[in-house]
C-alpha positions as CSV (number, residue, x, y, z in Angstrom):
1,M,13.3,17.0,11.4
2,W,11.0,16.7,8.4
3,F,10.1,20.4,8.2
4,H,13.8,21.4,7.7
5,Y,13.6,19.8,4.2
6,I,10.6,21.8,3.2
7,G,12.3,25.2,3.6
8,S,12.8,27.8,6.2
9,Q,10.3,30.3,4.8
10,T,7.4,27.9,4.6
11,T,4.2,28.5,6.5
12,A,2.5,25.8,8.5
13,K,-0.2,25.6,5.9
14,D,2.3,25.1,3.1
15,A,4.3,22.6,5.1
16,F,1.1,20.5,5.7
17,A,0.2,20.7,2.0
18,T,3.7,19.6,1.0
19,T,3.8,16.8,3.6
20,S,0.3,15.6,2.5
21,R,1.5,15.4,-1.2
22,I,4.5,13.3,-0.1
23,V,2.8,11.1,2.6
24,G,-0.4,10.4,0.7
25,P,1.2,8.4,-2.1
26,L,3.5,6.6,0.4
27,L,0.5,5.5,2.5
28,A,-1.4,4.3,-0.6
29,T,1.7,2.3,-1.7
30,H,2.1,0.9,1.9
31,F,-1.5,-0.2,2.1
32,F,-1.4,-1.9,-1.3
33,N,1.8,-3.8,-0.4
34,H,0.5,-4.7,3.0
35,Q,-2.7,-6.3,1.6
36,T,-0.5,-8.2,-0.9
37,H,1.5,-9.5,2.0
38,H,-1.6,-10.8,3.8
39,R,-3.0,-12.3,0.6
40,G,0.3,-14.2,0.3
41,Q,-0.1,-15.4,3.9
42,V,-3.7,-16.7,3.3
43,H,-2.5,-18.4,0.1
44,A,0.3,-20.1,2.0
45,A,-2.0,-21.2,4.8
46,L,-4.6,-22.6,2.3
47,T,-1.9,-24.4,0.4
48,Y,-0.4,-25.8,3.6
49,F,-3.8,-27.3,4.6
50,G,-4.3,-28.9,1.2
51,H,-6.7,-26.4,-0.4
52,D,-6.3,-25.0,-3.9
53,P,-6.8,-21.2,-3.5
54,G,-7.1,-20.8,-7.2
55,D,-5.9,-17.7,-9.0
56,T,-5.1,-14.7,-6.8
57,D,-3.8,-12.4,-9.5
58,L,-6.3,-9.6,-9.9
59,P,-6.4,-9.6,-13.8
60,L,-7.1,-13.4,-13.8
61,V,-9.7,-13.1,-11.1
62,L,-11.5,-10.3,-13.0
63,L,-11.5,-12.4,-16.2
64,Q,-13.4,-15.2,-14.3
65,V,-16.1,-12.8,-13.1
């Protein structure tokens, strides 16, 4: 299990802190990639129905604001 990789002398508090340091960035990365996935789906649907969704790249959108 996951706690075997942390070390046999680790307390529960240390194990939670170590797991949080590992899982936090993974969750942030997952959420970012997942929203990108949905943005692509919306872009594809709009294009399919004949609409021009415009720029969806964040730097280009921010330049238009």
